[in-house]
N, C-alpha and C positions, 0 to 999 in steps of 0.2 A: 152562779147559784150557790156554790160553796161559800163564797164570801158573804152573801146575804144570809146564809144559814149561821155563819159565825156571828154576824151582827145580831140576828134575832136570838140566838142562844145566849149571848152575853146579856142582852136586854132582859130576856125572860128570867134567867137565873138571878140577875140583879134585882128585878122587881119581886121575885119570889122571896129572896132573903129580906128585902125591905118590908114585905107584908108580914113576915114571921118575926120581925124584930121586936115587937112588943112582948111576944111570948118568950123570947130568948134574952131578955134583959136589955133590949135596945141595940143589939149588935147586928150589923148587916154588912154585906160585902157588895161593892160595885165592881163589876168586871169590866172596867173601863178600857183595858187593853184590847179585849175581844170586840168591844163595841166600836172603838175608834178604828182598829185594824179592819174589821169587816166593812164598816161604812166607807172608809178610804178606798179599799180595794173594789167595793161595789160601784162607787162613783167613777173610779178609773175604768172599770169594765163598761159602764154605760157610755162614757165618753169615747172609748175605743169602738164600741158598737156603732155609735152615731157617725163616726168618721169612716167606718169600714166600707160603706157603700161607695163613697167617692174614690177611695183608694183602690177598690176593686175595679171600678170603671176605668181608672187611669191605667191600671195594670193590663186589663184586657185590651185597651186601645194600643198600648205599647206592644203587646204580643201580636196583635193584628198587623201593626206597621212592620214588625220584624219579619213576619211570615209572608207578607205580600211583596217583598223585595226579591 
């Protein structure tokens, strides 16, 4: 959630400065660090979430095997 918020904040601020650029002489900022970092971490979290179910099942199976001996 935090990584998604970083991505959205970077995007919103970048778009805000872009929309106000004509008023300020054509100067705008792109917060590409926040956008790239937030997106990278968000994609990594989604991948970890997708893999978590299978990993949790294998851990439970290993725990059951150890406790039945």
